[in-house]
N, CA, C and O of each residue as an XYZ file, in Angstrom:
788
protein
N     -61.113   -121.496   -154.198
C     -61.035   -122.788   -153.507
C     -60.925   -122.485   -152.001
O     -61.706   -122.981   -151.189
N     -59.880   -121.614   -151.647
C     -59.632   -121.291   -150.276
C     -60.883   -120.654   -149.604
O     -61.139   -120.910   -148.427
N     -61.672   -119.815   -150.357
C     -62.826   -119.160   -149.912
C     -63.918   -120.202   -149.542
O     -64.560   -120.121   -148.495
N     -64.085   -121.161   -150.438
C     -65.050   -122.294   -150.173
C     -64.656   -123.049   -148.929
O     -65.505   -123.399   -148.108
N     -63.406   -123.295   -148.792
C     -62.908   -124.127   -147.613
C     -63.245   -123.315   -146.330
O     -63.735   -123.883   -145.355
N     -62.982   -121.997   -146.336
C     -63.195   -121.213   -145.140
C     -64.754   -121.213   -144.908
O     -65.189   -121.421   -143.775
N     -65.538   -120.998   -145.894
C     -66.972   -121.010   -145.721
C     -67.505   -122.263   -145.196
O     -68.369   -122.268   -144.320
N     -67.002   -123.360   -145.720
C     -67.409   -124.701   -145.220
C     -67.015   -124.949   -143.761
O     -67.737   -125.566   -142.977
N     -65.829   -124.432   -143.451
C     -65.309   -124.573   -142.073
C     -66.147   -123.695   -141.173
O     -66.495   -124.115   -140.069
N     -66.481   -122.501   -141.598
C     -67.290   -121.688   -140.759
C     -68.750   -122.178   -140.561
O     -69.353   -121.962   -139.510
N     -69.287   -122.835   -141.594
C     -70.618   -123.475   -141.413
C     -70.621   -124.617   -140.378
O     -71.539   -124.772   -139.573
N     -69.502   -125.426   -140.456
C     -69.292   -126.528   -139.533
C     -69.223   -126.014   -138.154
O     -69.908   -126.534   -137.272
N     -68.363   -124.932   -137.895
C     -68.137   -124.361   -136.702
C     -69.473   -123.830   -136.058
O     -69.798   -124.138   -134.912
N     -70.194   -123.048   -136.836
C     -71.490   -122.476   -136.352
C     -72.501   -123.622   -136.072
O     -73.267   -123.561   -135.110
N     -72.485   -124.617   -136.894
C     -73.408   -125.768   -136.620
C     -73.041   -126.517   -135.374
O     -73.916   -126.978   -134.642
N     -71.717   -126.651   -135.110
C     -71.287   -127.334   -133.869
C     -71.702   -126.436   -132.647
O     -72.127   -126.929   -131.603
N     -71.559   -125.157   -132.835
C     -71.851   -124.240   -131.730
C     -73.336   -124.232   -131.458
O     -73.750   -124.247   -130.298
N     -74.127   -124.209   -132.473
C     -75.641   -124.183   -132.269
C     -76.039   -125.512   -131.695
O     -76.894   -125.520   -130.810
N     -75.506   -126.632   -132.109
C     -75.813   -127.973   -131.595
C     -75.450   -127.984   -130.095
O     -76.242   -128.450   -129.276
N     -74.319   -127.499   -129.753
C     -73.913   -127.464   -128.383
C     -74.917   -126.691   -127.526
O     -75.314   -127.143   -126.452
N     -75.323   -125.509   -128.023
C     -76.376   -124.706   -127.285
C     -77.662   -125.469   -127.113
O     -78.311   -125.393   -126.070
N     -78.040   -126.231   -128.174
C     -79.336   -126.884   -128.182
C     -79.306   -128.040   -127.147
O     -80.338   -128.381   -126.568
N     -78.111   -128.636   -126.921
C     -78.127   -129.813   -126.061
C     -77.636   -129.425   -124.611
O     -77.466   -130.299   -123.761
N     -77.425   -128.162   -124.370
C     -77.040   -127.722   -123.017
C     -78.107   -128.163   -122.015
O     -79.276   -127.814   -122.182
N     -77.745   -128.905   -120.999
C     -78.734   -129.433   -120.025
C     -78.725   -128.411   -118.844
O     -77.682   -128.050   -118.299
N     -79.977   -127.971   -118.489
C     -80.169   -127.108   -117.384
C     -80.360   -127.931   -116.168
O     -81.284   -128.741   -116.108
N     -79.533   -127.758   -115.209
C     -79.635   -128.571   -113.924
C     -80.698   -127.938   -112.986
O     -80.922   -126.727   -112.984
N     -81.287   -128.755   -112.257
C     -82.262   -128.227   -111.293
C     -81.794   -128.640   -109.818
O     -81.003   -129.556   -109.594
N     -82.348   -127.896   -108.923
C     -82.053   -128.098   -107.581
C     -83.294   -128.670   -106.953
O     -84.392   -128.187   -107.232
N     -83.167   -129.703   -106.097
C     -84.369   -130.212   -105.508
C     -84.285   -130.117   -103.975
O     -83.222   -130.391   -103.418
N     -85.343   -129.748   -103.288
C     -85.389   -129.351   -101.835
C     -86.355   -130.241   -101.051
O     -87.407   -130.605   -101.576
N     -86.030   -130.593    -99.831
C     -86.944   -131.235    -98.894
C     -87.095   -130.311    -97.683
O     -86.130   -129.649    -97.301
N     -88.249   -130.250    -97.088
C     -88.483   -129.566    -95.852
C     -87.756   -130.349    -94.789
O     -87.859   -131.576    -94.786
N     -87.023   -129.719    -93.877
C     -86.333   -130.333    -92.802
C     -86.750   -129.798    -91.524
O     -86.955   -128.587    -91.445
N     -86.903   -130.551    -90.501
C     -87.230   -130.004    -89.135
C     -85.946   -129.731    -88.426
O     -85.411   -130.640    -87.790
N     -85.440   -128.596    -88.488
C     -84.207   -128.150    -87.816
C     -84.558   -127.302    -86.607
O     -83.675   -126.655    -86.045
N     -85.824   -127.282    -86.184
C     -86.256   -126.453    -85.058
C     -85.873   -127.202    -83.665
O     -85.650   -128.412    -83.644
N     -85.819   -126.430    -82.570
C     -85.536   -127.088    -81.346
C     -86.587   -128.027    -81.049
O     -87.757   -127.732    -81.290
N     -86.235   -129.233    -80.501
C     -87.222   -130.257    -80.126
C     -87.909   -129.964    -78.850
O     -87.269   -129.761    -77.818
N     -89.247   -129.936    -78.903
C     -89.982   -129.652    -77.671
C     -90.974   -130.743    -77.491
O     -91.395   -131.354    -78.473
N     -91.360   -131.012    -76.308
C     -92.403   -131.934    -75.919
C     -93.503   -131.107    -75.173
O     -93.225   -130.437    -74.178
N     -94.754   -131.184    -75.694
C     -95.825   -130.488    -75.116
C     -96.570   -131.489    -74.208
O     -96.724   -132.642    -74.612
N     -97.041   -131.109    -73.006
C     -97.625   -132.022    -72.121
C     -98.766   -132.695    -72.707
O     -99.648   -132.027    -73.245
N     -98.831   -134.037    -72.647
C     -99.906   -134.760    -73.279
C    -101.147   -134.708    -72.435
O    -101.106   -134.366    -71.253
N    -102.275   -135.061    -73.070
C    -103.571   -135.063    -72.245
C    -103.450   -136.099    -71.190
O    -102.614   -137.000    -71.247
N    -104.333   -135.945    -70.191
C    -104.237   -136.789    -69.000
C    -104.741   -138.245    -69.226
O    -104.406   -139.153    -68.465
N    -105.551   -138.435    -70.290
C    -105.956   -139.710    -70.603
C    -105.429   -140.204    -71.968
O    -105.064   -139.394    -72.819
N    -105.394   -141.455    -72.160
C    -104.822   -142.061    -73.389
C    -105.766   -141.684    -74.557
O    -106.968   -141.941    -74.499
N    -105.188   -141.060    -75.634
C    -105.941   -140.632    -76.785
C    -105.383   -141.299    -78.033
O    -104.180   -141.530    -78.158
N    -106.319   -141.609    -78.978
C    -105.942   -142.107    -80.216
C    -106.363   -141.057    -81.270
O    -107.520   -140.637    -81.307
N    -105.425   -140.648    -82.107
C    -105.716   -139.524    -83.030
C    -105.188   -139.981    -84.458
O    -104.036   -140.400    -84.573
N    -105.975   -139.902    -85.447
C    -105.694   -140.189    -86.866
C    -105.440   -138.855    -87.600
O    -106.283   -137.959    -87.651
N    -104.196   -138.788    -88.174
C    -103.904   -137.593    -88.972
C    -104.299   -138.007    -90.374
O    -103.724   -138.896    -91.003
N    -105.397   -137.243    -90.847
C    -105.880   -137.463    -92.206
C    -104.861   -136.843    -93.155
O    -104.070   -135.975    -92.786
N    -104.919   -137.349    -94.449
C    -103.955   -136.821    -95.439
C    -104.194   -135.296    -95.573
O    -105.316   -134.820    -95.743
N    -103.074   -134.576    -95.484
C    -103.037   -133.130    -95.532
C    -103.334   -132.732    -97.000
O    -102.732   -133.231    -97.951
N    -104.264   -131.835    -97.110
C    -104.707   -131.236    -98.377
C    -104.006   -129.931    -98.690
O    -103.999   -129.034    -97.846
N    -103.459   -129.795    -99.781
C    -102.827   -128.532   -100.229
C    -103.592   -127.993   -101.390
O    -104.171   -128.729   -102.189
N    -103.582   -126.663   -101.467
C    -104.297   -126.019   -102.618
C    -103.738   -126.400   -103.870
O    -102.521   -126.553   -103.972
N    -104.545   -126.577   -104.880
C    -104.154   -127.038   -106.226
C    -102.896   -126.379   -106.815
O    -102.080   -127.031   -107.467
N    -102.763   -125.023   -106.555
C    -101.661   -124.399   -107.214
C    -100.321   -124.756   -106.462
O     -99.239   -124.495   -106.987
N    -100.402   -125.306   -105.330
C     -99.200   -125.855   -104.614
C     -98.872   -127.290   -104.818
O     -97.873   -127.767   -104.278
N     -99.687   -128.032   -105.596
C     -99.646   -129.459   -105.731
C     -98.591   -129.926   -106.703
O     -98.379   -131.137   -106.772
N     -97.886   -129.064   -107.487
C     -96.939   -129.477   -108.460
C     -95.549   -129.639   -107.795
O     -95.416   -129.480   -106.582
N     -94.546   -129.948   -108.585
C     -93.239   -130.142   -107.962
C     -92.476   -128.882   -107.946
O     -91.364   -128.872   -107.419
N     -92.990   -127.779   -108.495
C     -92.272   -126.512   -108.506
C     -92.455   -125.735   -107.221
O     -93.558   -125.728   -106.674
N     -91.447   -125.097   -106.726
C     -91.551   -124.155   -105.599
C     -92.235   -122.900   -106.122
O     -91.871   -122.370   -107.172
N     -93.250   -122.423   -105.361
C     -94.060   -121.318   -105.807
C     -93.692   -120.005   -105.225
O     -93.450   -119.908   -104.022
N     -93.641   -119.009   -106.016
C     -93.573   -117.612   -105.580
C     -94.852   -116.919   -106.120
O     -95.385   -117.258   -107.177
N     -95.278   -115.983   -105.367
C     -96.606   -115.306   -105.700
C     -96.383   -113.810   -105.553
O     -95.709   -113.356   -104.628
N     -96.929   -113.089   -106.432
C     -96.870   -111.558   -106.503
C     -98.059   -111.056   -105.766
O     -99.049   -111.757   -105.557
N     -97.926   -109.757   -105.356
C     -99.126   -109.096   -104.611
C    -100.351   -109.156   -105.558
O    -101.476   -109.278   -105.073
N    -100.159   -109.073   -106.913
C    -101.231   -109.081   -107.773
C    -101.810   -110.437   -108.059
O    -102.740   -110.562   -108.856
N    -101.280   -111.451   -107.427
C    -101.779   -112.858   -107.586
C    -101.149   -113.643   -108.685
O    -101.608   -114.738   -109.012
N    -100.042   -113.079   -109.301
C     -99.366   -113.785   -110.373
C     -98.479   -114.914   -109.647
O     -97.702   -114.726   -108.711
N     -98.757   -116.075   -110.261
C     -97.973   -117.311   -109.629
C     -96.790   -117.531   -110.548
O     -96.921   -117.576   -111.771
N     -95.622   -117.670   -109.920
C     -94.358   -117.953   -110.578
C     -94.000   -119.386   -110.024
O     -93.976   -119.624   -108.816
N     -93.738   -120.277   -110.951
C     -93.281   -121.601   -110.655
C     -91.941   -121.834   -111.085
O     -91.660   -121.790   -112.283
N     -91.016   -122.100   -110.131
C     -89.549   -122.302   -110.518
C     -89.408   -123.520   -111.309
O     -89.965   -124.549   -110.926
N     -88.702   -123.496   -112.396
C     -88.422   -124.716   -113.200
C     -87.033   -125.301   -112.785
O     -86.725   -126.435   -113.152
N     -86.268   -124.606   -112.092
C     -85.016   -125.120   -111.668
C     -84.864   -125.378   -110.166
O     -83.873   -125.961   -109.725
N     -85.828   -124.949   -109.408
C     -85.849   -125.160   -107.951
C     -87.206   -125.820   -107.672
O     -88.282   -125.227   -107.757
N     -87.047   -127.121   -107.327
C     -88.193   -128.078   -107.195
C     -88.271   -128.698   -105.881
O     -87.259   -128.724   -105.181
N     -89.428   -129.228   -105.448
C     -89.635   -130.018   -104.310
C     -89.099   -131.414   -104.722
O     -89.398   -131.847   -105.836
N     -88.377   -132.090   -103.941
C     -87.860   -133.427   -104.229
C     -88.974   -134.448   -104.174
O     -88.865   -135.510   -104.787
N     -90.093   -134.138   -103.419
C     -91.245   -134.909   -103.427
C     -92.482   -133.986   -103.283
O     -92.328   -132.873   -102.780
N     -93.653   -134.382   -103.687
C     -94.719   -133.511   -103.542
C     -94.926   -132.865   -102.177
O     -94.791   -133.529   -101.149
N     -95.264   -131.536   -102.160
C     -95.404   -130.905   -100.931
C     -96.361   -131.526    -99.946
O     -96.052   -131.533    -98.755
N     -97.514   -132.055   -100.359
C     -98.450   -132.649    -99.553
C     -97.795   -133.955    -98.846
O     -98.009   -134.180    -97.655
N     -97.041   -134.745    -99.589
C     -96.392   -135.897    -99.026
C     -95.298   -135.524    -97.943
O     -95.121   -136.242    -96.959
N     -94.600   -134.406    -98.162
C     -93.710   -133.907    -97.235
C     -94.410   -133.468    -95.978
O     -94.012   -133.870    -94.884
N     -95.433   -132.661    -96.094
C     -96.152   -132.141    -94.961
C     -96.780   -133.258    -94.153
O     -96.778   -133.230    -92.922
N     -97.363   -134.324    -94.916
C     -97.898   -135.480    -94.138
C     -96.888   -136.137    -93.322
O     -97.104   -136.307    -92.122
N     -95.775   -136.531    -93.880
C     -94.739   -137.270    -93.164
C     -94.164   -136.422    -91.966
O     -94.058   -136.881    -90.829
N     -93.805   -135.150    -92.324
C     -93.160   -134.279    -91.233
C     -94.159   -133.919    -90.104
O     -93.820   -133.827    -88.924
N     -95.386   -133.728    -90.550
C     -96.425   -133.362    -89.461
C     -96.626   -134.604    -88.516
O     -96.705   -134.469    -87.295
N     -96.698   -135.736    -89.106
C     -96.864   -136.941    -88.254
C     -95.650   -137.128    -87.369
O     -95.800   -137.373    -86.172
N     -94.452   -137.022    -87.920
C     -93.267   -137.078    -87.070
C     -93.242   -136.031    -85.969
O     -92.924   -136.287    -84.808
N     -93.594   -134.857    -86.408
C     -93.641   -133.751    -85.396
C     -94.606   -133.894    -84.318
O     -94.291   -133.567    -83.174
N     -95.822   -134.383    -84.610
C     -96.806   -134.587    -83.657
C     -96.412   -135.691    -82.698
O     -96.633   -135.565    -81.494
N     -95.816   -136.802    -83.217
C     -95.352   -137.971    -82.387
C     -94.312   -137.407    -81.432
O     -94.322   -137.762    -80.254
N     -93.386   -136.516    -81.908
C     -92.347   -135.994    -81.033
C     -92.906   -135.089    -80.036
O     -92.458   -135.136    -78.891
N     -93.920   -134.191    -80.370
C     -94.416   -133.224    -79.474
C     -95.388   -133.760    -78.405
O     -95.459   -133.268    -77.279
N     -96.161   -134.836    -78.845
C     -97.206   -135.440    -78.003
C     -96.904   -136.998    -77.973
O     -97.656   -137.804    -78.522
N     -95.826   -137.343    -77.336
C     -95.412   -138.761    -77.429
C     -96.272   -139.792    -76.717
O     -96.082   -140.984    -76.960
N     -97.236   -139.397    -75.824
C     -98.069   -140.298    -75.153
C     -99.332   -140.508    -75.830
O    -100.136   -141.326    -75.384
N     -99.581   -139.791    -76.935
C    -100.755   -139.935    -77.802
C    -100.522   -141.011    -78.808
O     -99.427   -141.037    -79.369
N    -101.441   -141.915    -79.103
C    -101.358   -142.881    -80.126
C    -101.723   -142.186    -81.488
O    -102.841   -141.712    -81.689
N    -100.734   -142.159    -82.381
C    -100.965   -141.468    -83.669
C    -101.136   -142.512    -84.749
O    -100.433   -143.522    -84.783
N    -102.116   -142.238    -85.660
C    -102.338   -143.089    -86.801
C    -102.469   -142.216    -88.034
O    -102.886   -141.061    -87.961
N    -102.104   -142.792    -89.163
C    -102.266   -142.008    -90.411
C    -103.082   -142.789    -91.435
O    -103.272   -143.997    -91.294
N    -103.558   -142.102    -92.457
C    -104.323   -142.776    -93.504
C    -105.777   -142.591    -93.285
O    -106.238   -141.797    -92.465
N    -106.497   -143.382    -94.076
C    -107.981   -143.240    -94.027
C    -108.699   -144.337    -93.298
O    -109.695   -144.093    -92.616
N    -108.191   -145.571    -93.439
C    -108.957   -146.719    -93.013
C    -108.365   -147.352    -91.731
O    -107.849   -148.469    -91.755
N    -108.453   -146.637    -90.668
C    -107.859   -147.176    -89.369
C    -109.021   -147.707    -88.582
O    -109.954   -146.935    -88.363
N    -109.070   -148.939    -88.134
C    -110.057   -149.504    -87.296
C    -109.637   -149.498    -85.862
O    -109.178   -150.522    -85.356
N    -109.783   -148.321    -85.143
C    -109.404   -148.199    -83.762
C    -110.541   -147.533    -83.070
O    -111.104   -146.566    -83.583
N    -110.916   -148.057    -81.846
C    -112.077   -147.516    -81.117
C    -111.681   -146.093    -80.566
O    -110.526   -145.818    -80.243
N    -112.638   -145.293    -80.494
C    -112.540   -143.951    -79.920
C    -111.397   -143.151    -80.677
O    -110.522   -142.543    -80.061
N    -111.466   -143.196    -81.960
C    -110.442   -142.605    -82.767
C    -110.780   -141.146    -83.132
O    -111.800   -140.965    -83.797
N    -110.035   -140.091    -82.769
C    -110.201   -138.817    -83.088
C    -109.613   -138.606    -84.409
O    -108.742   -139.381    -84.803
N    -110.029   -137.578    -85.166
C    -109.448   -137.314    -86.493
C    -108.991   -135.955    -86.559
O    -109.706   -135.033    -86.168
N    -107.741   -135.761    -87.073
C    -107.203   -134.415    -87.250
C    -106.945   -134.131    -88.799
O    -106.110   -134.755    -89.453
N    -107.712   -133.172    -89.285
C    -107.547   -132.828    -90.713
C    -106.885   -131.463    -90.795
O    -107.105   -130.560    -89.988
N    -106.064   -131.379    -91.823
C    -105.252   -130.061    -92.089
C    -105.410   -129.722    -93.526
O    -105.280   -130.566    -94.413
N    -105.686   -128.505    -93.736
C    -105.763   -127.980    -95.111
C    -104.785   -126.762    -95.208
O    -104.775   -125.873    -94.356
N    -103.979   -126.778    -96.279
C    -102.990   -125.683    -96.457
C    -103.395   -124.892    -97.713
O    -103.492   -125.414    -98.824
N    -103.624   -123.588    -97.451
C    -104.069   -122.675    -98.608
C    -102.813   -121.937    -99.141
O    -102.745   -121.644   -100.335
N    -101.862   -121.646    -98.310
C    -100.685   -120.885    -98.745
C     -99.487   -121.586    -98.124
O     -99.514   -122.033    -96.977
N     -98.378   -121.664    -98.977
C     -97.090   -122.238    -98.505
C     -96.140   -121.778    -99.722
O     -95.792   -122.538   -100.626
N     -95.780   -120.458    -99.616
C     -95.086   -119.869   -100.694
C     -94.208   -118.692   -100.229
O     -94.347   -118.207    -99.106
N     -93.319   -118.253   -101.101
C     -92.628   -117.024   -100.892
C     -93.195   -115.922   -101.820
O     -93.793   -116.202   -102.859
N     -92.979   -114.647   -101.392
C     -93.410   -113.579   -102.244
C     -92.247   -112.879   -102.791
O     -91.112   -113.173   -102.417
N     -92.489   -111.900   -103.724
C     -91.391   -111.173   -104.393
C     -90.794   -110.045   -103.424
O     -89.835   -109.364   -103.790
N     -91.361   -109.885   -102.252
C     -90.867   -108.896   -101.309
C     -89.916   -109.548   -100.242
O     -89.405   -108.851    -99.366
N     -89.691   -110.879   -100.332
C     -88.810   -111.505    -99.391
C     -89.566   -112.038    -98.121
O     -89.011   -112.055    -97.022
N     -90.762   -112.440    -98.301
C     -91.435   -113.041    -97.110
C     -92.026   -114.425    -97.513
O     -92.210   -114.726    -98.692
N     -92.294   -115.194    -96.539
C     -92.989   -116.441    -96.799
C     -94.330   -116.307    -96.124
O     -94.526   -115.582    -95.148
N     -95.292   -117.101    -96.747
C     -96.690   -117.046    -96.300
C     -97.192   -118.507    -96.098
O     -97.098   -119.304    -97.032
N     -97.700   -118.862    -94.947
C     -98.161   -120.150    -94.615
C     -99.593   -119.969    -93.961
O     -99.725   -119.402    -92.876
N    -100.620   -120.465    -94.656
C    -101.962   -120.374    -94.049
C    -102.807   -121.569    -94.322
O    -102.511   -122.342    -95.234
N    -103.845   -121.747    -93.564
C    -104.756   -122.819    -93.704
C    -105.606   -122.982    -92.424
O    -105.806   -122.028    -91.673
N    -106.074   -124.148    -92.209
C    -106.842   -124.478    -91.045
C    -106.656   -125.922    -90.662
O    -106.281   -126.723    -91.517
N    -106.907   -126.313    -89.377
C    -106.875   -127.648    -88.938
C    -108.149   -127.801    -88.088
O    -108.657   -126.852    -87.492
N    -108.643   -129.082    -88.071
C    -109.867   -129.389    -87.327
C    -109.615   -130.719    -86.628
O    -109.150   -131.682    -87.236
N    -109.926   -130.748    -85.364
C    -109.957   -132.077    -84.533
C    -111.296   -132.487    -84.382
O    -112.091   -131.742    -83.809
N    -111.662   -133.642    -84.849
C    -113.022   -134.247    -84.747
C    -113.068   -135.422    -83.774
O    -112.117   -136.198    -83.676
N    -114.176   -135.542    -83.062
C    -114.405   -136.749    -82.210
C    -114.737   -137.920    -83.099
O    -114.946   -137.788    -84.305
N    -114.778   -139.100    -82.444
C    -115.071   -140.328    -83.208
C    -116.466   -140.275    -83.804
O    -116.777   -141.008    -84.742
N    -117.303   -139.406    -83.257
C    -118.722   -139.283    -83.810
C    -118.815   -138.186    -84.827
O    -119.888   -137.995    -85.401
N    -117.709   -137.416    -85.100
C    -117.741   -136.399    -86.020
C    -117.881   -134.977    -85.490
O    -117.834   -133.996    -86.232
N    -118.051   -134.913    -84.207
C    -118.221   -133.553    -83.550
C    -116.922   -132.809    -83.616
O    -115.869   -133.402    -83.386
N    -116.951   -131.497    -83.931
C    -115.743   -130.671    -83.920
C    -115.342   -130.395    -82.422
O    -116.096   -129.803    -81.651
N    -114.173   -130.839    -82.090
C    -113.606   -130.636    -80.715
C    -112.876   -129.278    -80.686
O    -112.982   -128.488    -79.748
N    -112.131   -129.070    -81.781
C    -111.314   -127.757    -81.924
C    -111.084   -127.510    -83.378
O    -110.902   -128.447    -84.156
N    -111.089   -126.266    -83.753
C    -110.807   -125.892    -85.057
C    -110.168   -124.519    -85.105
O    -110.646   -123.551    -84.516
N    -109.111   -124.483    -85.805
C    -108.339   -123.179    -85.780
C    -107.796   -122.880    -87.234
O    -107.409   -123.780    -87.979
N    -107.799   -121.663    -87.545
C    -107.140   -121.171    -88.782
C    -105.773   -120.753    -88.342
O    -105.540   -120.393    -87.188
N    -104.861   -120.810    -89.305
C    -103.447   -120.233    -89.151
C    -103.137   -119.449    -90.300
O    -103.501   -119.781    -91.428
N    -102.440   -118.364    -90.041
C    -102.016   -117.423    -91.150
C    -100.766   -116.784    -90.607
O    -100.841   -115.993    -89.666
N     -99.592   -117.107    -91.181
C     -98.318   -116.667    -90.754
C     -97.545   -116.065    -91.856
O     -97.486   -116.642    -92.941
N     -96.971   -114.985    -91.657
C     -95.960   -114.383    -92.554
C     -94.644   -114.114    -91.828
O     -94.584   -113.481    -90.773
N     -93.635   -114.615    -92.437
C     -92.183   -114.488    -91.918
C     -91.311   -113.840    -92.967
O     -91.448   -114.130    -94.156
N     -90.444   -112.992    -92.559
C     -89.422   -112.376    -93.393
C     -88.240   -113.260    -93.597
O     -87.758   -113.883    -92.651
N     -87.730   -113.336    -94.880
C     -86.503   -114.139    -95.105
C     -85.313   -113.463    -94.562
O     -85.230   -112.237    -94.639
N     -84.356   -114.195    -94.001
C     -83.174   -113.571    -93.458
C     -82.134   -113.327    -94.532
O     -81.241   -112.498    -94.356
N     -82.244   -114.065    -95.682
C     -81.398   -113.974    -96.800
C     -82.146   -114.287    -98.063
O     -83.247   -114.836    -98.022
N     -81.549   -113.939    -99.203
C     -82.145   -114.285   -100.536
C     -81.882   -115.731   -100.882
O     -80.993   -116.345   -100.292
N     -82.631   -116.305   -101.828
C     -82.322   -117.549   -102.431
C     -83.299   -118.650   -102.015
O     -83.966   -118.573   -100.983
N     -83.351   -119.646   -102.841
C     -84.321   -120.831   -102.540
C     -83.928   -121.598   -101.262
O     -84.825   -121.998   -100.520
N     -82.608   -121.828   -100.962
C     -82.374   -122.575    -99.796
C     -82.986   -121.853    -98.527
O     -83.549   -122.502    -97.646
N     -82.850   -120.506    -98.478
C     -83.355   -119.703    -97.355
C     -84.843   -119.733    -97.357
O     -85.469   -119.741    -96.296
N     -85.446   -119.751    -98.558
C     -86.941   -119.822    -98.713
C     -87.430   -121.115    -98.090
O     -88.311   -121.083    -97.230
N     -86.872   -122.281    -98.509
C     -87.224   -123.535    -98.028
C     -87.094   -123.623    -96.481
O     -88.018   -124.036    -95.780
N     -85.936   -123.224    -96.003
C     -85.628   -123.312    -94.539
C     -86.668   -122.481    -93.762
O     -87.176   -122.930    -92.734
N     -86.964   -121.343    -94.226
C     -87.911   -120.436    -93.535
C     -89.391   -121.063    -93.617
O     -90.107   -121.108    -92.617
N     -89.784   -121.522    -94.813
C     -90.995   -122.317    -94.842
C     -91.151   -123.453    -93.831
O     -92.176   -123.610    -93.168
N     -90.115   -124.201    -93.759
C     -90.001   -125.348    -92.797
C     -90.077   -124.811    -91.344
O     -90.925   -125.270    -90.579
N     -89.299   -123.948    -90.988
C     -89.326   -123.448    -89.636
C     -90.630   -122.771    -89.231
O     -91.037   -122.846    -88.072
N     -91.280   -122.114    -90.177
C     -92.529   -121.532    -89.948
C     -93.656   -122.561    -89.787
O     -94.576   -122.370    -88.992
N     -93.568   -123.658    -90.558
C     -94.457   -124.734    -90.389
C     -94.405   -125.387    -88.955
O     -95.411   -125.633    -88.290
N     -93.106   -125.638    -88.561
C     -93.013   -126.350    -87.244
C     -93.204   -125.422    -86.072
O     -93.891   -125.821    -85.131
N     -92.657   -124.205    -86.038
C     -92.686   -123.457    -84.854
C     -93.997   -122.604    -84.764
O     -94.435   -122.301    -83.654
N     -94.609   -122.224    -85.876
C     -95.744   -121.355    -85.872
C     -97.044   -121.982    -86.175
O     -98.108   -121.423    -85.906
N     -96.964   -123.126    -86.727
C     -98.266   -123.976    -87.059
C     -98.310   -125.167    -86.131
O     -99.257   -125.337    -85.364
N     -97.309   -125.970    -86.204
C     -97.408   -127.282    -85.512
C     -97.329   -127.117    -83.979
O     -98.093   -127.746    -83.247
N     -96.396   -126.262    -83.498
C     -96.411   -126.083    -82.009
C     -97.687   -125.581    -81.354
O     -98.080   -126.106    -80.312
N     -98.339   -124.593    -81.924
C     -99.552   -124.101    -81.466
C    -100.677   -125.135    -81.647
O    -101.599   -125.223    -80.837
N    -100.569   -125.918    -82.742
C    -101.545   -126.919    -83.025
C    -101.571   -127.973    -81.887
O    -102.613   -128.300    -81.320
N    -100.344   -128.483    -81.591
C    -100.136   -129.547    -80.616
C    -100.695   -129.005    -79.291
O    -101.475   -129.688    -78.627
N    -100.298   -127.768    -78.898
C    -100.780   -127.263    -77.617
C    -102.218   -127.214    -77.557
O    -102.814   -127.620    -76.560
N    -102.876   -126.692    -78.669
C    -104.305   -126.579    -78.679
C    -105.031   -127.898    -78.679
O    -106.130   -128.017    -78.138
N    -104.412   -128.891    -79.291
C    -105.012   -130.254    -79.155
C    -105.025   -130.757    -77.745
O    -106.011   -131.365    -77.328
N    -103.983   -130.535    -76.990
C    -103.912   -131.001    -75.647
C    -104.971   -130.221    -74.751
O    -105.577   -130.778    -73.836
N    -105.142   -128.888    -75.093
C    -106.095   -128.140    -74.267
C    -107.539   -128.603    -74.611
O    -108.426   -128.452    -73.770
N    -107.805   -129.171    -75.841
C    -109.143   -129.588    -76.206
C    -109.505   -130.880    -75.554
O    -110.691   -131.194    -75.464
N    -108.563   -131.644    -75.097
C    -108.823   -133.017    -74.587
C    -108.969   -133.100    -73.074
O    -109.186   -134.184    -72.533
């Protein structure tokens, strides 16, 4: 009888332990890109200009909510516990618009597809890389194009930037990706736009 009681107690204990393991909730961390770079204003063009920022396109492998790491062999690692708080394309759209308004305050900026403004230039941005690698570096690459209202290319530039992480971890990865975007993609883009006009 005592043996049956101990066996039953042991079964209940093991069942409770297994049930506890099965219901353990894994927490995730969510990150947003933040513009913590020094605020600069780039001299605006001499004439009043209207520019529409078209929706920024990101490569399909970057379109999910997971922060991406990539190996030298091209293996994609998607973090299940470290996620973007909103889609990367939405963050880049919002922050790029805010950054361009701040850097070129005398330019009239518009976003979206269907803006009915005369003499409206269009700025399109495509992002091919926005990830960390397994060697502790971030990679940001793509291209941007400034088009006249008639569709003529006024300026087009590719960007390809690699930066070393100062420390390990996803917070450092996100911070380095953000500072790379603002300092090494947006600042030269804004300067090049003013030179083209």
